[in-house]
N, C-alpha and C positions, 0 to 999 in steps of 0.2 A: 231367246233360246238359253236354256241352262248352260253354265260353264262346261260341265262334263259333256253334254251333248255337242256343244261347239268344238270341243277338243276332239271328239270322236269323228265328226265331219272332216276336220282338218287332217286327221290321221288317215281316214279313207282317201282323201285327196292326195295326200303324200304318197300312198301305195300306187295310185293311178299315175301320178306324175313320174314317179321312178319307173314304172313299167313303160310309159310313153318314151322316156329318154333311152331306155334299153332297146325298145323296139326300133328306134332310128338306127342305133348301132348295129343291130342284127340285120336290118334290111341292107345296110351298106356292105356288111360282111358277106351276106348270102349272094350278092350281085357278083362276087368273085367266083362263086361255086356254080351259079346258074347255068352258064354255058355248058357245063359238063352233065347236068341232070335234066334240063328242059328239053322236052320233046315237041310241044305245040307252042308256037310263039304268042298265040293269043292269050296266054296265061302270064303275061310279063308283069302283071300287077299282084300276083300271088307269091307270098314268101313262105319258104319251108324252114322249119326249125326243129329242134330236138331238145329233149329233157330226159334226165334220168328217171328211174322208177322211185327215187327217193325225193321227188319233187312234186309240188302241186302247180299246174299252169292255170291260173285264173283266166277265165275266157275272155273278160272284159277289163282286165288290169294285168295283162299277160307279161310274164317274164320267161324267156327261153333263149336258147343259143341257136346260132344259124346252123343249118344243115351242113355237115362236113362232107368232104369228098366221098367218104365211105363211113357207114355206121358199124361199129365193132362192139361185141360184148362177149363175155366168157362165162362158163358155168361148168359145174362138175356133172358127172353123170347122175341121173335121178335128181336133178335139180331144176327149178324154174327161175328164169331171169328175164327182165324186161327193160325196154326203154319206150319213149314216147315220141312220135312224129307229131309236129304241130303244123296245121295248114292255116295260114293266115291270109285272107283276102283283103288287100289294101284299097281296092278300087270299086269293087261291085260284089254283089252277092253270088255264091256259087251253089250250083244245083247238083244233087246226087253225087257226092264225093265219096269215093271208096278207095281203099287201099289193099293190095294183094302182094304176096311174096312168092317167088318161085321156089322150086325145090333147091335145097342147098346141096352143094357138090363138093367132095373132098379133092385134094390134090391127085389122088389115084383114081378119080372118076366115080366114086361111090356116091349114089344119090340118097339124100335124106328128105324124105317127103313130109309135108305137113309140120315142119319144124316149129313154125310160128302160128300162133292164134292172134288174129288182130281184132280189137274190140274198140269201136268208138267210145270215148269217154263221155259220160252224161254229167249233168250239172244240177244242183240243188241250191235253192236260194236261202241264204242266211239273212235274218232280219236283225234290226237294231235291238239292243238290250240284252244280248246273249254274250257279251264280252269279247266278240270276235274283232280281230285287228282290222278286218275289211268286211263291209256290209255289201252283199251281193251274191252273184252265183260262184259256187265253189265246185271243183270237179270231185265226183265220188262214185256214182254207179258206173259199172262197166257194162255197156249195152251190147252184150254178146249176141243178142237176137237180131241186131241190125247188121246188114251187109253193107249199108251206105248211110250217110247223113244226107238227108233230103235237102236241107238248106244250111249253108254257112254264110251268115250275114257279114258284109263288109265291116271290118273292124273287130270281129269276133275271132279268137284263137280257138280252133277245134283241134283237140288232141285225139290221137289214135294210139292205143296201148298195144304194143308188140310184145307178146309174151312167148319166150322160147321155152320149150318143154323137152328136156334132154332125156331119152330113155336110158335105163340102167345099162343096156347092152350096146349103147352107141360108142363106136371106136373113137378114142381120143384123136385130136387133130384139129385142123383148121377148115372150116366149111364156108363156101361162098355162094351167094345168091344175088338176087336182084328184086328190089321193091318197085312197085308201080303205083302211081297215084293217078286215079281217073277222075275226070270231072265231067258231068253230064254225058257219060258214055264215051269220052274221048281221052285217050292217053295224054296226060299233061306232063308228068315227070317220071323219070326212072333213076334210081340210085343204088349203088352197090351196098350189100349188107353181108357181114361176116361173123361167124360164130366160132370161137375157140372152145373146144371140149377138153377139159382136164382128164387126167388118167386116174381119177379116183371117184368113188360114188358116195352119195349121201345116203343115210339109212332111210327106211320107208316110213318111220315115225319120228317125231320130234325127239331130240336128244334131251329136252327139258320136259319134266312131268307137267301136265296141264290138267286143269279142271275148268271147262268152258261150257256155259249152258247154251243149248239149242232148245228154245222153250216150246215152240208150237209144233204139233203134228201137222205138217204141211201136205198139201194135195199131192205134190209129186215126191213122195217120200224117198224113193230110191235116187232121184236126181239130187235131192237135197243131201242125202248122206254121202253120195258120191262127191258132191262139191265140198262138203265139210271135210271129208277124208283127204281131199287134194290139198286142203289148207292145214293139214296136220290136226284137224280137230275131231276127236271122238264124240259122236252124238251123246250128249250128256244133259242132265238137268240138276243143278244144284238144289232146286227147291221142290222136286217132285215128292209128293206125299205131304207137303206142308199143308197145315190146316186151312190157312187163309187162301190157299191157292190150289184147292182141290177141284180140277177140271178135267173132263174126259179128253179134251184136246191138247193137254199139256204132255209133253214127251216124257216117257219113263223108259227104263232100260229095256232094249230089245236084245235078249240074250242070244238068240241065234245070230243076229248081226254081230254083236260083240265078239262071239266065238269065231265067226268068219274073219273078223278083223284081227284077232289073236293069231289065227292061222296065216293070214297075209302078212303079218308083222307090222300092222298099222295101228294096233290098239294102244291107247294111252290109259288113262284112268276114268272110272265112272262111279257115280253115286248110287248106293243101294237105297237111300231115302233120307229126307230131311227130318230133323227132330227139333222141336221147340224146347224152351227151357222147363226144367222140372221146378216144382215148388219146394220150399224148405221141408215140408212134411213128406217123408218117403212113402208114407201110406197112401197119399193122394197122387203125388207125382205128376199132376197136371196132364193126365192122360198118358203117362209114360207106357203103361201096359198096352194101351190102344196102339201107340206109335210103334212100340216093339213087335206087336202082333202083326202090324202091316209090313214091317221090314223083314220079318222071319221068312216068309215064302221067297222073297227075293234073294235072301242070304242062302237059302237052301238051293235055289235055281243057280246062283252063281257057283256054288260049290259043285253042283252036278256038271256044269259046263267047264269046270276048271278055271274059273275066272277070278277066284277070291284075291289072288295076287294083284289084281288091277282095281279092286273095289276099295271104296271108302264110305263112310257115313258122315254127312255134312249137317251141321246144325248151329243153332244160336247165332244166326248171322248178325254180325256188328253189334252183339249184345254188350251192355254195360253192366248187367247184373250177374257178376262173376261168381257169386255164391250159388245161385240156381244153375248157372251154366256148368259149373264144376260138378254139381250133383248130377246133372244130366249125364255127364260122361262116366261118373262112377257107377251109375245104373246100367249104362250101356256096355261097359267093360265086362260086367258079369255075364251079359247076354251074348255078346259078339267079341270075344277076346282076341280073335285073329283078324279083325277088320280095323284099319286106322281110323281114329275119330278126328274129324277136321273141323276147325272153326276159325272165323274172323272176328270173334269176340275181342273186346277192347282191353287187352292185357299187354302192355308194353314190355312186360318181363318175359313173355312167350313161355309161360309156365314155370319160370325158374324162381319166382319170388313168394310162392305159396298161395297166390290168389287164384290160379287156374292150373293146378298141376296134373289133372286127370286126362287132358286131351293128348293127342299124338302129334298132330300137325297144327301149326298156327299160322295165320295168314294176315299180316298187317298191311296197311297201304305202304306204297313204296317209300314215302318219306320217313315213316315210322321205322321201317326196316333200315334205311340208311343211317338213321340217328340213334339206333340201339344196337351197335355192333357187339358189345360185351354180352348183351342178353341173348343175341342171336348164337354167339359162340358157346355160351353156357348151355343153351337149349340143346344144341347138338352134342355137346359133351354128354348130356343126360339121355341121349338117344332120340331126341325129338327132331322134327323137321320144321323149318321156317320158311314158308313160301312168301310171296308178295302179290299184291293186286292193285288195279286201278278201276275206277268206275266213273261216277260224275265228279270225282276228285282223284287226284289232286289237280289244281289249276295251274296255270303259268306261275312260275318258270319251270315247272315239272313237266315231263312228257306225258302225253295221253294219246287217245286215238279218236279225238273229236273230228268232225268234218272240217273244221277250221283250224285244227292243229297242223303244224308243219309235218309234211310227209315223212321227213327223215326221223321224227321223234319215235314213232313206234318201231321202226326198224332198229334204231339204236337201243331201245328199251329191251327188245327181244333178243338182240344180238350182243353188241359191245357192252352194254350196261349189265346184262345178265352175266356175261363172262367176268366182268369186273367184280360184281357184288356177290355172285354165286348164290342166289335164292334156290331153295330146293324145289321150287315149281312157280307156276304162274296161274292165277285164277282170274276169270272174268264172268260177270254175273248173267249176262244175256247177249245174244247175238241176233235176235229176231224180235226185238221189243218194238212193236208198232202200236201198242195198246192205247197210248195217250190219245190217239186221234180217232178213237171209235172204230169204225169200219177200216179194216187194213187197206192201206195204200197200195198202188201198183203203178208200174211205169209202163208207157206205151211206145209210140214210134218217134217221139220228140226228144232230142238230147237236152234241151232246156226243159226240165221237168217241173211239175207242180208239186212234187214230194215235199213235205214239210219236215225238215231235218231236225226241228227243235223238239227232240224226243224227251227231254227231262229238264223242266225248270230253266236254268240258265245256260244250258249247254246243247250242242248240236251233235247228233249222231251217237250220243251215249246209249249203250244197250243194244245197238244194232250195227252189224257189220255187213249184212246182206240186204238185198232188195227183192221185192216181187215184181216180176215182168209180166207180160201178157199171159193169160191163162195161169197166173200164179207161179210161173216157172222161176227158179232161183236165179238171181244175178249177183255177182260179187261186187265188192267196192274196191277202189284203189287202196283203202286202208287195210283191208284183209290181205291184200297183196303185200303190203309193207310188213304186216305181222308175219307172214310166211318168209319173206326175205330175211327178217331179222333172225328167225329161228334157223334158216340156212347158214347165215353169218356165224351164229353160235355153233352150228354143227362143224364148220371149218375149224373153229377155234378148238373144240373138243377132239376132233380127229388129230389136229396137230399135237394137242396135249397128250394124247394117247401114244403118239409116235415118240414124243419126247421121253415119256415114261418108259417105253419099251427100250429106247437107246440107253437110258440110264440104267435099267435093269441088266442090260447086256454088257455094262461096263465101258460103253463107248465114250470117247471124249474127243469131240471134233469141232471144227469151226461151224459146221452145221448146227450142232447141238447148242452152241453158244448163241447163234443167231436165232434159233427157234425158240430158245428160253426167253429171250428178249422180246420176240414177237408175241409170246403169250401174255406179256405185261401190257395192259390197255394203255396207250399213250394219253397223257392228260390233254394233249391238243385234241384228242378224239372225244374222251369222257373225262372231265375233271371231277365232276359229281353228277348226281342226277338232275340238278338244276343248272349245270354248266357244262356244255357240250358243243361240238362243231355244229355248224349249220351248212357246212360245205359237203355236198355229196361225193365229190372226188376224193376227199380225204377218207371218207368212209370206204369207197371202192378200192382205193390204194391199199388200205389196211387188209381188206379181203383178198386182193390179188397176191399181196406179199405172203399171206398165209397159204394160198393155194400153191404158190411156187415152192414154198418149204416143204409142203406135204409131198409134192411130186419129187422133190429132191431127197426125201428121206430114204435111208438105207433099208 
């Protein structure tokens, strides 16, 4: 066996051994709680645990905490927040395991129906050779089409994702309810659940500009667009009209949908069309006239619907031919002067060094952004924007959204890291990339799926955040849940920042203002750099809670 392979096997065993030691500890702690939550004595060999939404519970190398006497979480109005219940059979297989939650009730007796959606977590298998710290099954798809898990085998940890959705109109306060775990039709456990609703609301769209591709026109288009919107994603396609990707089933702008999203307050940004590099000879322009002629009708349509303020034109993706890339922008400027031109071409100066001056928005990978602060500042001084992005890169120790990435990474990237580094927006190239495997995959009734997560070369889950379920219905992943959670953390930060600015403008000078200004500085224990950050979800949640308390205390 090669040395690196042997080291890999030892690493996987280390993960499993640590999980086993943690499991013994959890089992002992849960026995203290069992008398309060157990209903049927015949399930004495079943352990219940919990995990936050910023963690991944490996089903066969599981690490989680024992179920506490009550499960508590908090959220703002118009926010989603989640936790995980873990069911672990230590002695025998379990059949037909399901979880339900009662209505939540406030102290004054008001009932909150259907506050939680409960989804069994599904698993995809990561194979050797992809750089994962652990080889085996990872949690990812949320099997929202399943009411129960048919079989939970002895020794497997089965997670159930509890997602709280707080309506904008929900009255602030504490709400209490009860969760029930049923096994093979019999009530096995009951435990209390409570939700604290803060007295402020999050906006309907992300407070960070986004450009995120939804590539394929799917069978259930309304279901897909509703799900995308729920995760702050405007249906968009960075590559629509690209020469090498011209297909009728690829998503292009739906102007009626975009106009409705604008009316609803959920619209972010969308692409009018992709452009390739121009040639040095302006008379030839590598089909520039052809490309402009294809974008023109979309430009006019966007103007007709009053959508130009949300539009951009994307092009020259990751190009290193800066001469031709800049020529492309010069030509487009004459045709569409009121639409921002957006590129991820490789210019570490972000248009400030004379190599690529004609574009409006620049988008480097996150490590390049972090390592070019002077160029970022100068670009903004010149009226440019500098976004950032991830894709199949960067790899560890930088954060990403791979199946085998720690769940906390994407939440930190979209939340605390965005608050610290202040990119002008976030780009991601595809969320429905299943093309590598030929015929599109789909999920069925089993939580241990045969879905191949190795979507791009050496990485797992790159370019897809969603799954196809039975009859091609859309299913989310826990990774896109983390993406939204991070944007909501960022919203907390920006709401607090707005209140600080308002207090300063009003001439206030108070202890609250001092504390709030300090809270806006991202602590180094949470995020020291993009490659150095906390792995503790409770530190992240404490930061979020502190901001919420300060928002509620603001004058």
